[in-house]
HTML snippet that shows the backbone in 3Dmol.js (N, CA, C, O; Angstrom):
<script src="https://3Dmol.org/build/3Dmol-min.js"></script>
<div id="view" style="width:600px;height:400px;position:relative"></div>
<script>
const pdb = `
ATOM      1  N   MET A   1     -15.147 -22.007  -1.586  1.00  0.00           N
ATOM      2  CA  MET A   1     -14.969 -21.906  -2.776  1.00  0.00           C
ATOM      3  C   MET A   1     -13.708 -22.650  -3.003  1.00  0.00           C
ATOM      4  O   MET A   1     -13.098 -22.834  -1.950  1.00  0.00           O
ATOM      5  N   THR A   2     -13.037 -23.213  -4.231  1.00  0.00           N
ATOM      6  CA  THR A   2     -11.725 -23.984  -4.212  1.00  0.00           C
ATOM      7  C   THR A   2     -10.965 -23.299  -4.819  1.00  0.00           C
ATOM      8  O   THR A   2     -11.291 -22.665  -5.823  1.00  0.00           O
ATOM      9  N   ILE A   3      -9.719 -23.309  -4.269  1.00  0.00           N
ATOM     10  CA  ILE A   3      -8.312 -22.555  -5.010  1.00  0.00           C
ATOM     11  C   ILE A   3      -7.364 -23.302  -4.637  1.00  0.00           C
ATOM     12  O   ILE A   3      -7.532 -23.981  -3.624  1.00  0.00           O
ATOM     13  N   ARG A   4      -6.291 -23.361  -5.263  1.00  0.00           N
ATOM     14  CA  ARG A   4      -4.902 -24.421  -5.241  1.00  0.00           C
ATOM     15  C   ARG A   4      -3.771 -23.472  -4.691  1.00  0.00           C
ATOM     16  O   ARG A   4      -3.493 -22.376  -5.178  1.00  0.00           O
ATOM     17  N   VAL A   5      -3.230 -23.990  -3.726  1.00  0.00           N
ATOM     18  CA  VAL A   5      -2.359 -23.426  -2.733  1.00  0.00           C
ATOM     19  C   VAL A   5      -1.218 -24.254  -3.026  1.00  0.00           C
ATOM     20  O   VAL A   5      -1.470 -25.425  -2.743  1.00  0.00           O
ATOM     21  N   ASN A   6       0.070 -24.071  -3.536  1.00  0.00           N
ATOM     22  CA  ASN A   6       1.037 -24.802  -3.883  1.00  0.00           C
ATOM     23  C   ASN A   6       0.840 -26.224  -4.309  1.00  0.00           C
ATOM     24  O   ASN A   6       1.265 -27.207  -3.702  1.00  0.00           O
ATOM     25  N   GLY A   7       0.191 -26.225  -5.353  1.00  0.00           N
ATOM     26  CA  GLY A   7      -0.165 -27.440  -6.029  1.00  0.00           C
ATOM     27  C   GLY A   7      -1.371 -28.204  -5.692  1.00  0.00           C
ATOM     28  O   GLY A   7      -1.848 -29.042  -6.456  1.00  0.00           O
ATOM     29  N   GLU A   8      -2.095 -27.773  -4.001  1.00  0.00           N
ATOM     30  CA  GLU A   8      -2.955 -28.528  -3.441  1.00  0.00           C
ATOM     31  C   GLU A   8      -4.346 -28.043  -3.530  1.00  0.00           C
ATOM     32  O   GLU A   8      -4.250 -26.826  -3.368  1.00  0.00           O
ATOM     33  N   THR A   9      -5.317 -28.280  -3.663  1.00  0.00           N
ATOM     34  CA  THR A   9      -6.466 -27.880  -3.693  1.00  0.00           C
ATOM     35  C   THR A   9      -6.918 -27.562  -2.129  1.00  0.00           C
ATOM     36  O   THR A   9      -6.765 -28.342  -1.189  1.00  0.00           O
ATOM     37  N   THR A  10      -7.393 -26.500  -2.076  1.00  0.00           N
ATOM     38  CA  THR A  10      -7.975 -26.200  -0.631  1.00  0.00           C
ATOM     39  C   THR A  10      -9.270 -25.300  -0.881  1.00  0.00           C
ATOM     40  O   THR A  10      -9.559 -24.873  -1.999  1.00  0.00           O
ATOM     41  N   GLU A  11     -10.127 -25.020   0.429  1.00  0.00           N
ATOM     42  CA  GLU A  11     -10.905 -24.078   0.583  1.00  0.00           C
ATOM     43  C   GLU A  11     -10.813 -22.808   0.814  1.00  0.00           C
ATOM     44  O   GLU A  11      -9.800 -22.533   1.457  1.00  0.00           O
ATOM     45  N   CYS A  12     -11.614 -21.725   0.486  1.00  0.00           N
ATOM     46  CA  CYS A  12     -11.648 -20.506   1.352  1.00  0.00           C
ATOM     47  C   CYS A  12     -12.694 -19.757   1.052  1.00  0.00           C
ATOM     48  O   CYS A  12     -13.210 -20.041  -0.030  1.00  0.00           O
ATOM     49  N   ALA A  13     -13.404 -18.493   1.925  1.00  0.00           N
ATOM     50  CA  ALA A  13     -14.180 -18.197   2.059  1.00  0.00           C
ATOM     51  C   ALA A  13     -14.353 -17.337   0.466  1.00  0.00           C
ATOM     52  O   ALA A  13     -13.386 -17.073  -0.250  1.00  0.00           O
ATOM     53  N   ASP A  14     -15.514 -17.058   0.195  1.00  0.00           N
ATOM     54  CA  ASP A  14     -15.768 -16.368  -0.935  1.00  0.00           C
ATOM     55  C   ASP A  14     -15.210 -14.659  -0.664  1.00  0.00           C
ATOM     56  O   ASP A  14     -15.180 -14.151   0.457  1.00  0.00           O
ATOM     57  N   GLY A  15     -14.852 -14.043  -1.768  1.00  0.00           N
ATOM     58  CA  GLY A  15     -14.574 -12.594  -1.493  1.00  0.00           C
ATOM     59  C   GLY A  15     -13.168 -12.379  -0.579  1.00  0.00           C
ATOM     60  O   GLY A  15     -12.736 -11.230  -0.488  1.00  0.00           O
ATOM     61  N   GLN A  16     -12.486 -13.430   0.069  1.00  0.00           N
ATOM     62  CA  GLN A  16     -11.454 -13.366   0.888  1.00  0.00           C
ATOM     63  C   GLN A  16     -10.338 -12.564   0.391  1.00  0.00           C
ATOM     64  O   GLN A  16     -10.167 -12.546  -0.828  1.00  0.00           O
ATOM     65  N   THR A  17      -9.642 -11.975   1.061  1.00  0.00           N
ATOM     66  CA  THR A  17      -8.511 -10.955   0.243  1.00  0.00           C
ATOM     67  C   THR A  17      -7.406 -12.140   0.452  1.00  0.00           C
ATOM     68  O   THR A  17      -7.641 -13.200   1.033  1.00  0.00           O
ATOM     69  N   LEU A  18      -6.297 -11.806  -0.063  1.00  0.00           N
ATOM     70  CA  LEU A  18      -4.908 -12.655  -0.139  1.00  0.00           C
ATOM     71  C   LEU A  18      -4.345 -12.437   1.402  1.00  0.00           C
ATOM     72  O   LEU A  18      -3.508 -13.181   1.914  1.00  0.00           O
ATOM     73  N   LEU A  19      -4.995 -11.194   2.111  1.00  0.00           N
ATOM     74  CA  LEU A  19      -4.075 -10.782   3.314  1.00  0.00           C
ATOM     75  C   LEU A  19      -5.022 -11.688   4.051  1.00  0.00           C
ATOM     76  O   LEU A  19      -4.411 -12.637   4.540  1.00  0.00           O
ATOM     77  N   GLU A  20      -6.288 -11.707   4.287  1.00  0.00           N
ATOM     78  CA  GLU A  20      -6.977 -12.548   5.134  1.00  0.00           C
ATOM     79  C   GLU A  20      -6.651 -13.805   4.836  1.00  0.00           C
ATOM     80  O   GLU A  20      -6.159 -14.232   5.880  1.00  0.00           O
ATOM     81  N   PHE A  21      -6.623 -14.821   3.884  1.00  0.00           N
ATOM     82  CA  PHE A  21      -6.282 -15.955   3.788  1.00  0.00           C
ATOM     83  C   PHE A  21      -4.840 -15.994   4.146  1.00  0.00           C
ATOM     84  O   PHE A  21      -4.658 -17.026   4.791  1.00  0.00           O
ATOM     85  N   LEU A  22      -3.824 -15.379   4.023  1.00  0.00           N
ATOM     86  CA  LEU A  22      -2.486 -15.969   4.755  1.00  0.00           C
ATOM     87  C   LEU A  22      -2.807 -15.324   6.488  1.00  0.00           C
ATOM     88  O   LEU A  22      -2.303 -16.060   7.336  1.00  0.00           O
ATOM     89  N   GLU A  23      -3.368 -14.398   6.923  1.00  0.00           N
ATOM     90  CA  GLU A  23      -3.485 -14.272   8.528  1.00  0.00           C
ATOM     91  C   GLU A  23      -4.291 -15.472   8.836  1.00  0.00           C
ATOM     92  O   GLU A  23      -4.088 -15.815  10.001  1.00  0.00           O
ATOM     93  N   GLY A  24      -5.180 -16.282   8.183  1.00  0.00           N
ATOM     94  CA  GLY A  24      -6.220 -17.171   8.504  1.00  0.00           C
ATOM     95  C   GLY A  24      -5.557 -18.420   8.871  1.00  0.00           C
ATOM     96  O   GLY A  24      -5.974 -19.205   9.722  1.00  0.00           O
ATOM     97  N   ARG A  25      -4.159 -18.593   7.950  1.00  0.00           N
ATOM     98  CA  ARG A  25      -3.566 -19.817   8.323  1.00  0.00           C
ATOM     99  C   ARG A  25      -2.129 -19.215   9.162  1.00  0.00           C
ATOM    100  O   ARG A  25      -1.083 -19.680   8.710  1.00  0.00           O
ATOM    101  N   GLY A  26      -2.000 -18.373  10.166  1.00  0.00           N
ATOM    102  CA  GLY A  26      -1.044 -18.159  10.875  1.00  0.00           C
ATOM    103  C   GLY A  26      -0.020 -17.751  10.269  1.00  0.00           C
ATOM    104  O   GLY A  26       1.014 -17.772  10.938  1.00  0.00           O
ATOM    105  N   LEU A  27       0.081 -17.238   8.815  1.00  0.00           N
ATOM    106  CA  LEU A  27       1.378 -17.226   8.281  1.00  0.00           C
ATOM    107  C   LEU A  27       1.757 -15.599   8.571  1.00  0.00           C
ATOM    108  O   LEU A  27       0.806 -14.852   8.340  1.00  0.00           O
ATOM    109  N   ASN A  28       2.749 -15.063   8.948  1.00  0.00           N
ATOM    110  CA  ASN A  28       3.730 -13.853   8.758  1.00  0.00           C
ATOM    111  C   ASN A  28       3.572 -13.302   7.443  1.00  0.00           C
ATOM    112  O   ASN A  28       4.144 -13.934   6.554  1.00  0.00           O
ATOM    113  N   VAL A  29       2.935 -12.276   7.102  1.00  0.00           N
ATOM    114  CA  VAL A  29       2.995 -11.818   5.603  1.00  0.00           C
ATOM    115  C   VAL A  29       4.093 -10.960   5.286  1.00  0.00           C
ATOM    116  O   VAL A  29       4.237 -10.515   4.147  1.00  0.00           O
ATOM    117  N   ARG A  30       4.957 -10.675   6.321  1.00  0.00           N
ATOM    118  CA  ARG A  30       6.290 -10.047   6.007  1.00  0.00           C
ATOM    119  C   ARG A  30       7.319 -11.198   6.085  1.00  0.00           C
ATOM    120  O   ARG A  30       8.502 -10.936   6.307  1.00  0.00           O
ATOM    121  N   SER A  31       6.869 -12.535   5.899  1.00  0.00           N
ATOM    122  CA  SER A  31       8.239 -13.444   5.687  1.00  0.00           C
ATOM    123  C   SER A  31       7.528 -14.380   4.459  1.00  0.00           C
ATOM    124  O   SER A  31       7.880 -15.560   4.465  1.00  0.00           O
ATOM    125  N   VAL A  32       6.936 -14.129   3.813  1.00  0.00           N
ATOM    126  CA  VAL A  32       6.276 -14.974   2.608  1.00  0.00           C
ATOM    127  C   VAL A  32       6.330 -13.902   1.533  1.00  0.00           C
ATOM    128  O   VAL A  32       6.220 -12.679   1.626  1.00  0.00           O
ATOM    129  N   VAL A  33       6.605 -14.993   0.094  1.00  0.00           N
ATOM    130  CA  VAL A  33       6.373 -14.351  -1.161  1.00  0.00           C
ATOM    131  C   VAL A  33       4.962 -14.899  -1.814  1.00  0.00           C
ATOM    132  O   VAL A  33       4.642 -16.083  -1.706  1.00  0.00           O
ATOM    133  N   VAL A  34       4.312 -14.124  -2.363  1.00  0.00           N
ATOM    134  CA  VAL A  34       3.046 -15.149  -2.727  1.00  0.00           C
ATOM    135  C   VAL A  34       2.825 -14.453  -4.389  1.00  0.00           C
ATOM    136  O   VAL A  34       2.782 -13.271  -4.730  1.00  0.00           O
ATOM    137  N   GLU A  35       2.698 -15.860  -5.306  1.00  0.00           N
ATOM    138  CA  GLU A  35       2.672 -15.602  -6.456  1.00  0.00           C
ATOM    139  C   GLU A  35       1.231 -15.967  -6.667  1.00  0.00           C
ATOM    140  O   GLU A  35       0.944 -17.059  -6.177  1.00  0.00           O
ATOM    141  N   HIS A  36       0.222 -15.317  -7.288  1.00  0.00           N
ATOM    142  CA  HIS A  36      -1.030 -15.173  -7.878  1.00  0.00           C
ATOM    143  C   HIS A  36      -1.246 -15.222  -8.761  1.00  0.00           C
ATOM    144  O   HIS A  36      -1.191 -14.162  -9.385  1.00  0.00           O
ATOM    145  N   ASN A  37      -1.688 -16.573  -9.559  1.00  0.00           N
ATOM    146  CA  ASN A  37      -1.996 -16.449 -10.651  1.00  0.00           C
ATOM    147  C   ASN A  37      -0.701 -16.135 -11.847  1.00  0.00           C
ATOM    148  O   ASN A  37      -0.821 -15.702 -12.993  1.00  0.00           O
ATOM    149  N   ARG A  38       0.217 -16.428 -11.292  1.00  0.00           N
ATOM    150  CA  ARG A  38       1.578 -16.341 -11.924  1.00  0.00           C
ATOM    151  C   ARG A  38       2.180 -15.184 -11.903  1.00  0.00           C
ATOM    152  O   ARG A  38       3.248 -14.989 -12.482  1.00  0.00           O
ATOM    153  N   SER A  39       1.588 -14.352 -11.270  1.00  0.00           N
ATOM    154  CA  SER A  39       2.191 -12.867 -10.826  1.00  0.00           C
ATOM    155  C   SER A  39       2.438 -12.477  -9.595  1.00  0.00           C
ATOM    156  O   SER A  39       1.472 -12.577  -8.838  1.00  0.00           O
ATOM    157  N   ILE A  40       3.735 -11.931  -8.995  1.00  0.00           N
ATOM    158  CA  ILE A  40       3.946 -11.763  -7.820  1.00  0.00           C
ATOM    159  C   ILE A  40       3.153 -10.786  -7.332  1.00  0.00           C
ATOM    160  O   ILE A  40       2.736  -9.907  -8.086  1.00  0.00           O
ATOM    161  N   VAL A  41       2.836 -10.811  -5.997  1.00  0.00           N
ATOM    162  CA  VAL A  41       1.993  -9.901  -5.278  1.00  0.00           C
ATOM    163  C   VAL A  41       3.056  -9.277  -4.471  1.00  0.00           C
ATOM    164  O   VAL A  41       3.781 -10.066  -3.865  1.00  0.00           O
ATOM    165  N   VAL A  42       3.327  -7.840  -4.326  1.00  0.00           N
ATOM    166  CA  VAL A  42       3.808  -7.029  -3.181  1.00  0.00           C
ATOM    167  C   VAL A  42       3.179  -7.203  -1.889  1.00  0.00           C
ATOM    168  O   VAL A  42       1.951  -7.278  -1.933  1.00  0.00           O
ATOM    169  N   ALA A  43       3.713  -7.283  -0.769  1.00  0.00           N
ATOM    170  CA  ALA A  43       3.262  -7.227   0.531  1.00  0.00           C
ATOM    171  C   ALA A  43       1.998  -6.187   1.094  1.00  0.00           C
ATOM    172  O   ALA A  43       1.073  -6.385   1.882  1.00  0.00           O
ATOM    173  N   ASP A  44       2.463  -4.874   0.220  1.00  0.00           N
ATOM    174  CA  ASP A  44       1.583  -3.635   0.382  1.00  0.00           C
ATOM    175  C   ASP A  44       0.001  -3.980  -0.255  1.00  0.00           C
ATOM    176  O   ASP A  44      -1.005  -3.393   0.143  1.00  0.00           O
ATOM    177  N   ASP A  45      -0.006  -4.887  -1.158  1.00  0.00           N
ATOM    178  CA  ASP A  45      -1.139  -4.990  -2.112  1.00  0.00           C
ATOM    179  C   ASP A  45      -1.891  -6.301  -1.758  1.00  0.00           C
ATOM    180  O   ASP A  45      -2.796  -6.693  -2.496  1.00  0.00           O
ATOM    181  N   LEU A  46      -1.392  -7.260  -0.197  1.00  0.00           N
ATOM    182  CA  LEU A  46      -2.145  -8.269  -0.451  1.00  0.00           C
ATOM    183  C   LEU A  46      -3.707  -8.106   0.347  1.00  0.00           C
ATOM    184  O   LEU A  46      -4.474  -9.052   0.527  1.00  0.00           O
ATOM    185  N   GLY A  47      -3.942  -6.818   0.730  1.00  0.00           N
ATOM    186  CA  GLY A  47      -5.378  -6.533   1.175  1.00  0.00           C
ATOM    187  C   GLY A  47      -6.185  -6.280   0.058  1.00  0.00           C
ATOM    188  O   GLY A  47      -7.388  -6.207   0.307  1.00  0.00           O
ATOM    189  N   SER A  48      -5.805  -6.109  -1.234  1.00  0.00           N
ATOM    190  CA  SER A  48      -6.783  -5.489  -2.144  1.00  0.00           C
ATOM    191  C   SER A  48      -6.607  -6.396  -2.971  1.00  0.00           C
ATOM    192  O   SER A  48      -6.871  -5.940  -4.084  1.00  0.00           O
ATOM    193  N   VAL A  49      -6.233  -7.674  -3.038  1.00  0.00           N
ATOM    194  CA  VAL A  49      -6.192  -8.745  -4.132  1.00  0.00           C
ATOM    195  C   VAL A  49      -7.328  -9.767  -3.572  1.00  0.00           C
ATOM    196  O   VAL A  49      -7.174 -10.474  -2.576  1.00  0.00           O
ATOM    197  N   ARG A  50      -8.470  -9.722  -4.365  1.00  0.00           N
ATOM    198  CA  ARG A  50      -9.578 -10.960  -3.978  1.00  0.00           C
ATOM    199  C   ARG A  50      -9.490 -12.141  -4.304  1.00  0.00           C
ATOM    200  O   ARG A  50      -9.053 -12.272  -5.448  1.00  0.00           O
ATOM    201  N   LEU A  51      -9.717 -13.063  -3.789  1.00  0.00           N
ATOM    202  CA  LEU A  51      -9.446 -14.396  -4.287  1.00  0.00           C
ATOM    203  C   LEU A  51     -10.694 -14.724  -4.976  1.00  0.00           C
ATOM    204  O   LEU A  51     -11.763 -14.228  -4.621  1.00  0.00           O
ATOM    205  N   VAL A  52     -10.591 -15.563  -5.972  1.00  0.00           N
ATOM    206  CA  VAL A  52     -12.026 -16.153  -6.747  1.00  0.00           C
ATOM    207  C   VAL A  52     -11.782 -17.316  -6.872  1.00  0.00           C
ATOM    208  O   VAL A  52     -10.648 -17.705  -6.590  1.00  0.00           O
ATOM    209  N   ALA A  53     -12.783 -18.240  -7.339  1.00  0.00           N
ATOM    210  CA  ALA A  53     -12.528 -19.843  -7.467  1.00  0.00           C
ATOM    211  C   ALA A  53     -11.644 -19.933  -8.756  1.00  0.00           C
ATOM    212  O   ALA A  53     -11.777 -19.303  -9.805  1.00  0.00           O
ATOM    213  N   GLY A  54     -10.594 -20.987  -8.376  1.00  0.00           N
ATOM    214  CA  GLY A  54      -9.904 -21.632  -9.202  1.00  0.00           C
ATOM    215  C   GLY A  54      -8.564 -20.751  -9.508  1.00  0.00           C
ATOM    216  O   GLY A  54      -7.735 -20.928 -10.400  1.00  0.00           O
ATOM    217  N   ASP A  55      -8.610 -19.668  -8.410  1.00  0.00           N
ATOM    218  CA  ASP A  55      -7.123 -19.157  -8.371  1.00  0.00           C
ATOM    219  C   ASP A  55      -6.003 -19.996  -8.095  1.00  0.00           C
ATOM    220  O   ASP A  55      -6.434 -21.087  -7.721  1.00  0.00           O
ATOM    221  N   GLU A  56      -4.725 -19.971  -8.114  1.00  0.00           N
ATOM    222  CA  GLU A  56      -3.696 -20.712  -8.090  1.00  0.00           C
ATOM    223  C   GLU A  56      -2.733 -19.408  -7.053  1.00  0.00           C
ATOM    224  O   GLU A  56      -2.532 -18.205  -7.216  1.00  0.00           O
ATOM    225  N   LEU A  57      -2.418 -20.184  -6.221  1.00  0.00           N
ATOM    226  CA  LEU A  57      -1.386 -19.457  -5.260  1.00  0.00           C
ATOM    227  C   LEU A  57       0.138 -20.238  -4.832  1.00  0.00           C
ATOM    228  O   LEU A  57       0.056 -21.383  -4.388  1.00  0.00           O
ATOM    229  N   GLU A  58       1.248 -19.721  -4.947  1.00  0.00           N
ATOM    230  CA  GLU A  58       2.355 -20.277  -4.723  1.00  0.00           C
ATOM    231  C   GLU A  58       2.964 -19.377  -3.687  1.00  0.00           C
ATOM    232  O   GLU A  58       3.291 -18.199  -3.823  1.00  0.00           O
ATOM    233  N   ILE A  59       3.065 -20.199  -2.553  1.00  0.00           N
ATOM    234  CA  ILE A  59       3.444 -19.326  -0.912  1.00  0.00           C
ATOM    235  C   ILE A  59       4.901 -19.954  -0.896  1.00  0.00           C
ATOM    236  O   ILE A  59       5.166 -21.152  -1.001  1.00  0.00           O
ATOM    237  N   LEU A  60       5.861 -18.820  -0.732  1.00  0.00           N
ATOM    238  CA  LEU A  60       7.127 -18.949  -0.638  1.00  0.00           C
ATOM    239  C   LEU A  60       7.691 -18.486   0.901  1.00  0.00           C
ATOM    240  O   LEU A  60       7.459 -17.328   1.250  1.00  0.00           O
ATOM    241  N   HIS A  61       8.291 -19.220   1.647  1.00  0.00           N
ATOM    242  CA  HIS A  61       8.545 -18.925   2.784  1.00  0.00           C
ATOM    243  C   HIS A  61       9.828 -18.623   3.138  1.00  0.00           C
ATOM    244  O   HIS A  61      10.601 -19.564   2.956  1.00  0.00           O
ATOM    245  N   PHE A  62      10.355 -17.553   3.616  1.00  0.00           N
ATOM    246  CA  PHE A  62      11.674 -17.031   4.118  1.00  0.00           C
ATOM    247  C   PHE A  62      12.192 -17.877   5.417  1.00  0.00           C
ATOM    248  O   PHE A  62      11.606 -18.030   6.489  1.00  0.00           O
ATOM    249  N   VAL A  63      13.583 -18.427   4.967  1.00  0.00           N
ATOM    250  CA  VAL A  63      13.894 -19.081   6.441  1.00  0.00           C
ATOM    251  C   VAL A  63      15.509 -18.230   6.678  1.00  0.00           C
ATOM    252  O   VAL A  63      16.301 -17.672   5.919  1.00  0.00           O
ATOM    253  N   GLY A  64      15.462 -18.438   7.826  1.00  0.00           N
ATOM    254  CA  GLY A  64      17.007 -17.879   8.015  1.00  0.00           C
ATOM    255  C   GLY A  64      17.867 -18.825   8.632  1.00  0.00           C
ATOM    256  O   GLY A  64      17.318 -19.869   8.986  1.00  0.00           O
ATOM    257  N   GLY A  65      19.059 -18.712   8.842  1.00  0.00           N
ATOM    258  CA  GLY A  65      19.986 -19.614   9.083  1.00  0.00           C
ATOM    259  C   GLY A  65      21.401 -19.415   8.692  1.00  0.00           C
ATOM    260  O   GLY A  65      21.823 -18.456   8.046  1.00  0.00           O
ATOM    261  N   GLY A  66      22.103 -20.422   9.149  1.00  0.00           N
ATOM    262  CA  GLY A  66      23.638 -20.170   8.886  1.00  0.00           C
ATOM    263  C   GLY A  66      24.385 -21.433   9.445  1.00  0.00           C
ATOM    264  O   GLY A  66      25.612 -21.507   9.372  1.00  0.00           O
TER     265      GLY A  66
END
`;
const viewer = $3Dmol.createViewer("view");
viewer.addModel(pdb, "pdb");
viewer.setStyle({}, {cartoon: {color: "spectrum"}});
viewer.zoomTo();
viewer.render();
</script>
């Protein structure tokens, strides 16, 4: 199915959770913030949110430095 991630169209499996989607892309779920359809999803809820066609995600990465 088709969803939008950071403004770009991408494909994902039907019924996939946010956690599965992020891990499938090699992302550390403890170092990103996810906005799902304009709502922030806390890390503990990533496994319970199922993606559906047309969903919009914004994924922000934390970067350390100094």
